[in-house]
C-alpha positions in Angstrom: 19.5 -27.5 10.9 22.2 -29.6 9.2 23.1 -33.3 9.9 25.7 -34.0 12.4 28.3 -35.1 9.9 28.0 -32.0 8.0 28.1 -29.9 11.1 31.4 -31.4 12.0 32.7 -30.6 8.4 31.7 -27.0 9.0 33.7 -26.8 12.2 36.8 -28.2 10.5 36.3 -25.8 7.6 36.1 -22.9 10.0 39.4 -24.1 11.7 41.1 -24.2 8.3 39.7 -20.7 7.5 41.5 -19.3 10.5 44.8 -20.5 9.0 44.2 -19.1 5.5 46.9 -17.0 3.9 44.9 -13.9 2.5 47.1 -10.8 2.7 45.5 -9.3 -0.4 41.8 -9.8 -0.2 41.7 -10.6 3.6 38.8 -12.9 2.6 39.7 -16.2 4.4 38.1 -19.4 3.3 38.4 -22.9 4.7 37.2 -26.1 3.3 36.8 -29.7 4.5 35.9 -32.7 2.2 34.8 -36.1 3.5 36.3 -39.0 1.6 34.3 -42.1 1.0 36.5 -43.7 3.7 35.0 -41.3 6.2 38.4 -39.4 6.6 38.2 -35.6 6.5 40.7 -33.4 4.5 40.9 -29.7 5.0 42.3 -26.9 3.1 42.3 -23.1 3.2 42.8 -20.4 0.5 46.5 -19.4 -0.2 46.7 -16.1 -2.2 49.6 -15.0 -4.1 50.9 -11.7 -5.4 50.4 -13.2 -8.9 46.6 -13.6 -8.4 46.4 -16.5 -10.9 48.6 -18.6 -8.7 46.1 -18.3 -5.8 44.7 -21.5 -4.5 41.1 -22.0 -3.4 40.4 -23.7 -0.2 38.2 -26.4 -1.8 40.9 -27.3 -4.3 43.5 -27.5 -1.5 41.2 -29.8 0.4 40.6 -32.0 -2.7 44.3 -32.1 -3.6 45.0 -33.1 0.1 42.6 -35.9 -0.2 44.1 -37.2 -3.5 47.6 -37.0 -2.1 46.4 -39.3 0.8 45.2 -41.8 -1.7 41.4 -41.2 -2.0 39.6 -40.3 -5.2 36.0 -40.0 -4.2 34.4 -37.5 -1.8 30.9 -37.7 -0.2 30.4 -34.3 1.2 32.2 -30.9 1.4 31.9 -27.8 3.6 33.1 -24.2 2.9 33.4 -21.6 5.6 34.0 -17.9 5.3 33.9 -15.0 7.8 31.7 -13.0 5.3 28.2 -11.8 6.2 26.5 -14.5 4.1 27.6 -18.1 3.3 29.6 -18.2 0.1 29.3 -21.0 -2.5 32.3 -22.4 -4.2 33.4 -20.7 -7.3 33.1 -22.3 -10.8 36.4 -23.9 -10.9 35.9 -25.4 -7.5 32.5 -26.6 -8.4 34.0 -28.5 -11.4 36.8 -29.8 -9.2 34.4 -31.1 -6.6 32.3 -32.7 -9.4 35.5 -34.5 -10.7 35.5 -36.5 -7.4 31.8 -36.9 -6.6 28.6 -37.0 -8.8 26.4 -36.8 -5.7 27.5 -35.0 -2.6 26.1 -32.3 -0.3 27.9 -29.0 -0.2 27.6 -26.8 2.8 28.4 -23.2 2.7 28.7 -21.6 6.2 29.6 -18.4 7.9 29.1 -17.0 11.4 25.5 -16.1 10.6 24.3 -19.3 9.1 24.6 -22.2 6.7 23.2 -23.2 3.4 23.2 -26.9 2.0 22.9 -27.6 -1.6 23.5 -30.7 -3.6 26.5 -30.6 -5.8 24.2 -31.3 -8.8 22.3 -28.2 -8.0 25.6 -26.2 -7.9 26.8 -27.6 -11.2 24.0 -29.0 -13.1 25.8 -29.6 -16.3 29.4 -30.3 -15.6 32.2 -30.9 -18.1 32.8 -34.6 -18.2 35.3 -36.5 -20.4 33.8 -39.4 -22.3 35.7 -42.5 -21.2 
């Protein structure tokens, strides 16, 4: 069982997945990220005939968070309608890591959920020396 705050993120990610634009793959994905303020930002995948222009749900949610003025997230949820929970892809893992060192990531689908720490998903991220 996942904690209440994460369960709410999953519900919001599922709602976002329902709005995904996935005419090519038909694989709809929704994401919800919780900023450190407690506000939640959602996104869905937006496919494009030029596949490289496709946007992943997680990156859309993070971009929405940044556009709203937040730059740190405390948790993320990803929802797909597949048979098993699907973890974020590599570029999404790196994007999430840019905005959180320590955060729980929930992957969910109709048959269940899986929770992992972001550090377990991307144990050795690329980080610029500042």
